[in-house]
C-alpha positions as CSV (number, residue, x, y, z in Angstrom):
1,M,-51.9,-18.1,-62.6
2,R,-54.7,-19.9,-60.7
3,T,-56.0,-18.3,-57.5
4,P,-55.1,-20.6,-54.5
5,V,-58.1,-22.2,-52.9
6,F,-58.1,-23.3,-49.2
7,E,-59.5,-26.8,-49.7
8,L,-57.5,-27.5,-52.9
9,H,-54.2,-26.0,-52.2
10,I,-53.7,-24.8,-48.6
11,Q,-55.4,-27.4,-46.4
12,P,-53.7,-30.4,-48.1
13,M,-50.2,-28.9,-47.3
14,F,-50.9,-29.3,-43.6
15,R,-50.3,-33.0,-42.9
16,A,-52.1,-34.8,-40.1
17,T,-48.9,-34.5,-38.1
18,D,-48.9,-30.7,-38.5
19,R,-52.5,-30.6,-37.4
20,D,-51.8,-32.7,-34.3
21,H,-48.8,-30.6,-33.3
22,M,-50.6,-27.3,-33.8
23,A,-53.9,-28.4,-32.1
24,F,-53.0,-26.4,-29.0
25,A,-53.0,-23.2,-30.9
26,V,-55.0,-23.6,-34.2
27,D,-56.8,-26.2,-36.2
28,V,-54.9,-25.9,-39.5
29,W,-57.6,-27.8,-41.3
30,D,-60.3,-25.3,-40.3
31,Y,-60.7,-22.4,-42.8
32,D,-61.9,-19.8,-40.2
33,A,-59.1,-20.7,-37.8
34,V,-56.4,-20.5,-40.5
35,V,-57.8,-17.1,-41.7
36,A,-57.8,-15.8,-38.1
37,Q,-54.2,-16.9,-37.5
38,A,-52.8,-16.5,-41.1
39,D,-50.1,-14.0,-40.1
40,D,-48.9,-16.1,-37.2
41,I,-48.9,-19.3,-39.3
42,L,-46.9,-17.6,-42.1
43,A,-44.4,-16.3,-39.6
44,R,-43.9,-19.8,-38.1
45,L,-43.6,-21.3,-41.6
46,E,-40.9,-18.8,-42.6
47,S,-38.9,-19.6,-39.4
48,D,-38.2,-23.2,-40.4
49,M,-41.4,-24.8,-39.1
50,P,-42.4,-27.6,-38.9
51,P,-39.3,-28.8,-37.2
52,V,-37.2,-31.5,-38.8
53,A,-38.4,-34.0,-36.1
54,G,-42.0,-33.3,-37.3
55,G,-41.3,-33.8,-41.0
56,G,-39.3,-30.8,-41.7
57,P,-39.9,-27.3,-43.0
58,W,-42.2,-26.6,-45.9
59,P,-40.5,-26.1,-49.3
60,D,-40.2,-22.4,-50.4
61,E,-42.9,-23.0,-53.0
62,W,-45.4,-24.1,-50.4
63,I,-44.7,-21.1,-48.2
64,E,-45.1,-18.8,-51.3
65,L,-48.4,-20.4,-52.1
66,F,-49.6,-19.9,-48.5
67,R,-48.4,-16.3,-48.7
68,R,-50.3,-15.7,-52.0
69,W,-53.5,-17.2,-50.5
70,K,-53.1,-15.2,-47.3
71,N,-52.4,-11.9,-49.2
72,G,-55.1,-12.5,-51.8
73,A,-58.8,-13.3,-51.6
74,R,-58.3,-16.2,-49.2
75,K,-60.6,-18.1,-51.5
76,R,-62.4,-21.2,-50.5
77,L,-64.9,-23.7,-51.9
78,E,-68.6,-23.6,-51.2
79,L,-70.8,-26.5,-50.4
80,G,-73.3,-26.9,-53.2
81,T,-76.9,-28.2,-53.4
82,A,-78.4,-30.6,-55.9
83,Q,-80.8,-33.4,-56.6
84,Y,-79.0,-36.8,-56.3
85,A,-79.4,-40.1,-57.9
86,F,-77.7,-43.4,-57.1
87,N,-77.5,-46.1,-59.9
88,R,-75.9,-49.5,-59.7
89,T,-75.4,-51.6,-62.9
90,A,-73.4,-54.7,-63.7
91,T,-70.4,-52.5,-64.8
92,A,-70.5,-49.4,-62.4
93,V,-72.0,-47.6,-59.6
94,T,-72.8,-43.9,-60.4
95,V,-73.6,-41.1,-58.1
96,T,-75.1,-38.1,-60.0
97,A,-75.8,-34.6,-58.8
98,T,-77.9,-32.2,-60.9
99,G,-78.9,-28.7,-60.3
100,T,-78.2,-25.1,-61.1
101,F,-75.1,-23.2,-60.0
102,P,-75.8,-20.2,-57.7
103,A,-74.4,-17.7,-60.2
104,A,-72.7,-17.5,-63.6
105,G,-69.0,-18.6,-63.7
106,Y,-69.2,-21.3,-61.1
107,E,-67.7,-24.8,-61.4
108,G,-68.7,-27.9,-59.4
109,W,-67.9,-31.5,-58.7
110,L,-68.4,-34.4,-56.3
111,Q,-65.3,-35.3,-54.3
112,L,-64.7,-38.4,-52.3
113,A,-64.0,-36.9,-48.8
114,D,-64.1,-39.9,-46.5
115,E,-64.3,-43.7,-46.7
116,S,-64.4,-46.5,-44.2
117,D,-65.0,-50.3,-44.5
118,T,-68.8,-49.6,-44.5
119,A,-69.3,-46.2,-46.1
120,K,-68.2,-43.6,-48.6
121,T,-68.9,-39.9,-48.2
122,Y,-68.8,-37.5,-51.2
123,V,-68.9,-33.7,-50.9
124,L,-70.6,-31.5,-53.5
125,Y,-68.2,-28.6,-54.0
126,F,-68.8,-25.4,-55.9
127,E,-65.9,-23.1,-56.8
128,P,-66.9,-19.5,-57.4
129,P,-65.2,-17.5,-60.1
130,D,-62.3,-15.2,-59.1
131,T,-64.4,-12.2,-60.2
132,P,-68.2,-12.1,-60.5
133,A,-69.3,-13.2,-64.0
134,T,-72.2,-11.9,-65.9
135,G,-74.9,-14.0,-67.3
136,T,-77.3,-16.7,-66.3
137,P,-76.4,-19.4,-63.8
138,E,-75.7,-22.7,-65.7
139,A,-77.4,-26.0,-65.0
140,F,-75.0,-28.8,-64.1
141,T,-74.7,-32.5,-63.9
142,V,-71.7,-34.0,-62.1
143,K,-71.0,-37.7,-61.6
144,E,-68.8,-40.0,-59.7
145,R,-68.4,-43.7,-60.8
146,Y,-66.8,-46.6,-59.1
147,R,-66.7,-50.5,-59.2
148,P,-70.0,-52.3,-58.8
149,A,-68.4,-54.8,-56.4
150,D,-68.2,-51.9,-53.9
151,T,-71.3,-52.3,-51.8
152,R,-70.6,-49.8,-49.1
153,S,-73.3,-47.2,-48.0
154,V,-73.0,-43.9,-49.9
155,F,-73.5,-40.5,-48.3
156,V,-73.3,-37.0,-49.8
157,R,-72.6,-33.8,-47.9
158,D,-73.8,-30.5,-49.2
159,V,-75.0,-27.2,-47.9
160,T,-78.2,-28.9,-46.5
161,G,-76.2,-31.5,-44.5
162,V,-75.4,-35.2,-45.0
163,R,-77.8,-37.6,-46.7
164,Q,-77.6,-41.3,-47.4
165,L,-78.1,-42.3,-51.0
166,H,-77.6,-46.0,-50.6
């Protein structure tokens, strides 16, 4: 069974409505805030929260997933670092990140995190292994491709900040 990861499994279960309704107490999209309030959040979820008027209670499977995350390693993704390339051809636009993972056993990818009428922002995520792996860190190349007709500016966020590629 896969270890739950905050950015992949926990944060997406909190809808924008949940975030808005809980803003007075905790930002449910903020890892550190959720860790600090995990016991209280679980208690609220187990007592039929969110209310029906706010979208209704979570399914039992979601509550169990939150519980597994809370009682486990409270795993989260890391921001990576890489060298980036932006390439536009007649058939596609490609954003490429290349580098070396920080340790053996890591996985990584570029994920579209935000888009507007004028820009797209990708995030370079690294997922550490559940248990430390032995060996040499691996080199990586990860890519995202999209239609060449899309001429918006492209940004990438990683551990060093946000940079514009195009």
